[in-house]
Structures are given as structure tokens and as C-alpha cells.
C-alpha positions as CSV (number, residue, x, y, z in Angstrom):
1,T,6.6,19.9,-11.2
2,D,3.2,18.7,-10.1
3,I,4.2,15.8,-7.9
4,V,7.2,15.6,-5.6
5,I,8.1,12.2,-4.2
6,T,10.7,11.8,-1.4
7,S,11.9,8.5,0.1
8,G,13.0,8.5,3.8
9,G,13.2,11.3,6.3
10,V,9.5,11.4,7.2
11,S,9.5,9.6,10.5
12,K,10.2,11.1,14.0
13,G,14.0,10.5,14.1
14,K,16.7,13.0,14.6
15,F,17.4,13.4,10.9
16,D,13.8,13.2,9.6
17,F,13.5,16.8,8.3
18,I,10.8,16.3,5.6
19,P,7.8,17.1,7.8
20,L,9.4,20.2,9.1
21,I,10.2,21.4,5.6
22,I,6.8,20.6,4.3
23,K,5.0,22.5,7.0
24,K,6.7,25.7,5.8
25,F,4.5,25.6,2.7
26,K,0.9,26.8,2.7
27,L,-1.0,23.5,2.8
28,S,-4.6,22.7,2.1
29,H,-4.3,19.0,3.0
30,F,-1.8,17.3,5.1
31,F,-1.5,13.9,6.7
32,K,1.3,11.8,8.2
33,D,1.3,8.4,9.9
34,I,-1.6,6.2,9.1
35,A,-2.7,2.8,10.5
36,L,-1.2,0.9,7.6
37,R,1.4,-1.9,7.4
38,P,3.7,-1.8,5.7
39,G,3.7,1.9,5.1
40,K,4.0,3.9,8.2
41,P,5.1,6.6,8.1
42,I,3.8,8.2,4.9
43,L,3.3,11.9,4.4
44,F,0.9,13.6,1.9
45,A,0.6,17.4,1.4
46,K,-1.2,19.5,-1.1
47,I,0.0,23.0,-1.6
48,R,-2.9,25.4,-1.2
49,N,-4.3,27.0,-4.4
50,K,-2.0,25.0,-6.6
51,Q,-2.3,21.6,-8.3
52,K,0.9,20.4,-6.6
53,V,1.3,17.6,-4.1
54,I,4.1,16.1,-2.1
55,F,4.3,12.5,-1.1
56,G,6.9,11.5,1.5
57,L,7.5,7.8,1.4
58,P,9.0,5.8,4.2
59,G,12.7,4.8,3.8
60,N,12.1,1.1,4.3
61,P,12.0,-0.6,0.9
62,M,8.8,-2.6,1.4
63,S,6.9,0.2,3.1
64,S,8.0,2.5,0.3
65,A,6.8,-0.1,-2.3
66,A,3.4,-0.5,-0.7
67,C,2.9,3.3,-0.3
68,F,3.9,3.9,-3.9
69,R,1.5,1.2,-5.1
70,F,-1.5,2.1,-3.0
71,F,-1.2,5.9,-2.8
72,I,0.9,7.3,-5.6
73,I,-0.3,5.1,-8.5
74,P,-4.0,5.6,-7.6
75,Y,-3.4,9.4,-7.2
76,I,-1.9,9.5,-10.7
77,A,-4.6,7.3,-12.1
78,N,-7.3,9.6,-10.6
79,I,-5.8,12.8,-12.1
80,L,-5.6,11.1,-15.5
81,G,-9.3,10.2,-15.2
82,Q,-8.9,6.5,-15.1
83,I,-11.6,4.3,-13.6
84,R,-11.1,3.4,-10.0
85,E,-9.4,0.1,-9.5
86,R,-11.5,-2.7,-8.0
87,P,-10.0,-5.7,-6.1
88,I,-9.7,-9.2,-7.4
89,R,-11.6,-11.5,-5.0
90,C,-9.6,-14.7,-4.1
91,I,-9.9,-17.6,-1.8
92,L,-7.3,-17.5,1.0
93,R,-5.1,-20.7,1.1
94,N,-3.7,-20.2,4.5
95,S,-4.6,-18.5,7.8
96,F,-3.0,-15.2,8.9
97,T,-3.2,-13.1,12.0
98,K,-2.5,-9.4,12.2
99,K,-3.1,-6.5,14.6
100,K,-6.8,-5.5,14.6
101,E,-6.3,-1.7,14.4
102,F,-4.1,-1.7,11.2
103,T,-4.9,-2.2,7.6
104,R,-2.3,-4.6,6.2
105,F,-1.1,-5.2,2.7
106,V,0.6,-8.6,2.6
107,K,2.9,-10.1,0.0
108,S,1.2,-13.1,-1.5
109,K,1.2,-15.6,-4.4
110,L,-1.8,-15.9,-6.7
111,S,-2.6,-19.3,-8.3
112,T,-5.6,-21.1,-9.7
113,T,-7.3,-24.3,-8.7
114,K,-7.9,-27.2,-11.1
115,N,-11.4,-25.9,-11.6
116,G,-10.3,-22.4,-12.3
117,K,-10.9,-20.6,-9.0
118,L,-8.4,-17.9,-7.9
119,E,-6.5,-18.7,-4.7
120,V,-4.0,-16.7,-2.9
121,E,-1.3,-17.8,-0.4
122,I,0.1,-15.3,2.1
123,L,3.9,-15.8,2.0
124,E,6.2,-16.2,5.0
125,G,8.4,-13.1,5.9
126,Q,5.9,-10.3,6.0
127,E,8.1,-8.0,8.1
128,S,8.7,-4.8,6.1
129,F,12.5,-5.3,6.1
130,R,12.1,-8.7,4.3
131,I,12.5,-8.5,0.6
132,K,12.5,-12.2,-0.4
133,S,8.7,-12.5,0.1
134,F,8.3,-9.4,-2.1
135,V,10.4,-10.9,-4.9
136,N,8.5,-14.2,-4.7
137,S,5.1,-12.5,-4.6
138,N,2.8,-11.7,-7.5
139,I,-0.1,-10.0,-5.7
140,W,-0.9,-7.9,-2.6
141,V,-3.7,-9.1,-0.3
142,L,-5.6,-6.4,1.5
143,L,-6.5,-7.3,5.1
144,P,-8.6,-4.4,6.5
145,S,-8.6,-3.0,10.0
146,G,-11.2,-4.1,12.4
147,K,-10.4,-7.8,12.1
148,S,-7.3,-9.7,13.2
149,K,-7.8,-13.3,12.2
150,F,-8.2,-14.4,8.6
151,K,-8.8,-18.1,8.0
152,R,-8.1,-20.5,5.2
153,G,-11.1,-20.4,2.8
154,D,-11.9,-16.7,3.5
155,I,-12.5,-14.5,0.5
156,V,-10.0,-11.6,0.4
157,D,-9.4,-8.6,-1.8
158,C,-6.3,-8.7,-3.9
159,F,-4.4,-6.2,-6.0
160,L,-1.8,-6.9,-8.7
161,P,1.5,-5.1,-8.4
162,H,1.0,-2.6,-11.2
163,N,-2.6,-1.4,-11.0
164,I,-3.8,-3.7,-13.8
165,N,-6.8,-5.2,-12.0
166,K,-9.2,-3.3,-14.3
167,S,-8.0,-5.2,-17.3
168,L,-8.9,-8.5,-15.7
169,I,-12.4,-7.5,-14.5
């Protein structure tokens, strides 16, 4: 086994044992809890002197989906030698405000204008426990840390759900 993926048990709760178990291994890389929404907490560990890694995904469904899409899929693509994915640039159709210190992946709907420009609408229901917006979405919008307000007409980076941006560029 080269990649171990767990779901749940990586936070700071009474029954979150994954970090304690992981720290018993000899690790060369380890991180947990990053400034990302949805997606906190996520755990990554590489076992020293081995080509083996462990991903601990959050137990929340949307956080887990975002972490799988933006950590595990790129990791696998990288070890397979695939070209690094580039974002699709789209015009934002509606304004959105987030906390400045977090990077945010938001569930969104991609469409085209009459003259063929790509537009993206950030959907209602961005809380990580809300699944309806995920079901209705067809793209993730990346809203980087360092900025809190995104206005209608801004150009934003977008990623399709299944790492297929490279086939469109």
C-alpha cells in the first residue's frame, strides 16, 4: 500500500485518534490543520525513507470532498507524472465575502454568456454541512487568503470537479 486515506477522526475531539496513531510512525513530513475552508482539519504524513503517505480527511462530507479533490487527486497526478493542473479563469456573476485569513473553495455553477465568455455563480449554502449546493454545482471557485471581498465581475480561478481542466486549456 502506497497511499492510506482515512475519513474522520483527525480533529481534536475525544475520539479523534488518527493523529496520535500517525505520530507513532517515523515521519519525514507531517501537517495537520490548514487555513482552508472547507477542509479543516486535514492531515498529511509521509513515512520516512519510504514512498508511502497517509492522508487523514475530515469526517464532514463537503470538507472531505474538497480535500480529496485538492490534495489527493493532485498528489496522485504528480506521482503519475501528469502536468500540473491550471485553473480556468471565469467572470464572477455574484459577490461573495469570506474570512480574509482562509483560502476558500466554494461550490459554484459554471455557464457561458451569449458571446461565449465563461461565467461562474457562487451558490447559496456554502456551509460545509450543506450538500444541496454541492449537488447543484459543477465547478469549484478558489478564493485565496489575503482578500475577503469578491465582487461581481471579478476574474476568479475555477477548477472542475474531476481534475480535467487540462483537457480544456
